C-alpha positions, -999 to 999 in steps of 0.1 A, spaced: -109 -508 -179 -85 -534 -189 -67 -527 -157 -95 -533 -135 -101 -565 -153 -64 -576 -150 -64 -566 -112 -96 -589 -107 -80 -617 -126 -49 -615 -104 -71 -618 -72 -75 -652 -59 -110 -665 -58 -123 -655 -91 -138 -681 -110 -135 -689 -145 -171 -678 -149 -166 -646 -135 -134 -640 -157 -156 -649 -188 -185 -625 -177 -160 -597 -172 -145 -605 -207 -179 -603 -223 -187 -571 -205 -155 -556 -217 -160 -570 -251 -195 -557 -252 -185 -523 -241 -159 -520 -266 -183 -533 -295 -211 -508 -281 -186 -480 -283 -171 -490 -319 -209 -492 -330 -217 -457 -317 -186 -444 -333 -198 -460 -366 -233 -445 -361 -219 -410 -358 -195 -415 -389 -225 -428 -408 -247 -398 -396 -219 -374 -405 -215 -391 -438 -252 -388 -448 -254 -352 -436 -225 -344 -459 -241 -363 -487 -274 -343 -481 -253 -310 -481 -236 -320 -514 -269 -328 -530 -285 -297 -518 -253 -278 -530 -254 -294 -565 -291 -286 -566 -286 -249 -560 -260 -249 -585 -280 -264 -611 -310 -239 -602 -285 -211 -604 -272 -223 -638 -309 -229 -649 -316 -192 -638 -284 -178 -656 -293 -198 -688 -328 -186 -689 -318 -150 -683 -317 -140 -720 -351 -154 -725 -364 -137 -695 -349 -105 -707 -364 -108 -742 -399 -117 -728 -397 -86 -705 -386 -65 -734 -414 -77 -755 -439 -70 -727 -424 -36 -725 -428 -30 -762 -464 -43 -760 -474 -22 -732 -457 8 -750 -477 1 -782 -510 -1 -761 -503 31 -741 -494 47 -776 -526 35 -791 -545 46 -761 -529 81 -762 -537 83 -798 -574 77 -791 -574 103 -764 -555 127 -788 -582 121 -817 -611 123 -794 -598 157 -781 -590 168 -815 -626 156 -825 -640 179 -796 -618 208 -809 -630 202 -845 -667 205 -834 -660 237 -819 -641 250 -848 -671 239 -870 -693 260 -850 -668 290 -853 -665 284 -891 -706 287 -893 -708 315 -870 -679 333 -889 -695 326 -922 -729 343 -908 -712 371 -894 -691 378 -925 -725 382 -946 -741 401 -917 -745 440 -924 -726 462 -899 -755 474 -879 -767 437 -873 -734 423 -862 -742 421 -825 -759 390 -825 -732 370 -845 -705 385 -824 -722 373 -792 -725 338 -808 -686 339 -817 -680 349 -779 -703 320 -768 -681 296 -792 -649 310 -777 -660 305 -741 -672 269 -750 -637 264 -765 -620 275 -733 -640 248 -714 -630 219 -740 -607 196 -724 -576 187 -743 -545 165 -739 -512 184 -732 -502 182 -770 -533 199 -781 -533 227 -756 -511 249 -778 -536 244 -806 -564 251 -784 -548 284 -774 -542 293 -809 -577 286 -818 -588 306 -787 -566 336 -799 -577 331 -835 -616 335 -825 -606 364 -802 -590 382 -831 -619 375 -853 -642 390 -827 -618 421 -825 -621 423 -863 -659 424 -863 -659 449 -836 -636 472 -856 -657 467 -886 -686 479 -866 -670 509 -855 -658 515 -889 -622 511 -879 -590 493 -898 -597 456 -893 -570 439 -915 -545 435 -887 -570 416 -867 -579 395 -898 -542 386 -906 -537 378 -867 -569 356 -867 -559 337 -898 -524 331 -885 -536 317 -852 -562 295 -868 -537 281 -892 -511 274 -863 -537 256 -844 -546 234 -873 -509 226 -879 -504 217 -842 -537 196 -842 -524 178 -872 -490 172 -856 -506 158 -825 -529 131 -841 -502 122 -865 -478 110 -839 
């Protein structure tokens, strides 16, 4: 561009006005290009500054997150402990309700057993039938997994009690049935106490 300007200046017939015009055009072009370069530099600087601000914000957020990690872990631990306590309380309530249902059936058994034990041999058919009905009711009673062994023991205990009375009606030895019945009932009671005391 300077060369063009010099060529034109060397040519005869250029007026001072033309020379000044070309100088202004040249200077304007140079100034325009310099201004564009400054704009690009300014835009690049602003972009770098914004990136630096975002980077610092990310670092600050990361530091805050890391600093709060122990508090979050403690809060999560407390929530887990509270949830565990609630679940334990709910399980205990369910265990106690299931144990109460078993106790109701066992109360019926105790009443029926007391009645059967004071009934003459010849009239035991009705009390035995009542004991069988109670045993079927026990089978239908819903219990928790912990109480399932107790339920099974009670069922066996009532079954041996029925066998004892049947042996008594037939005038056979009933002692082994009585011992088995007592053992199963006692075992069921221990299992029930264990389940509701957890």
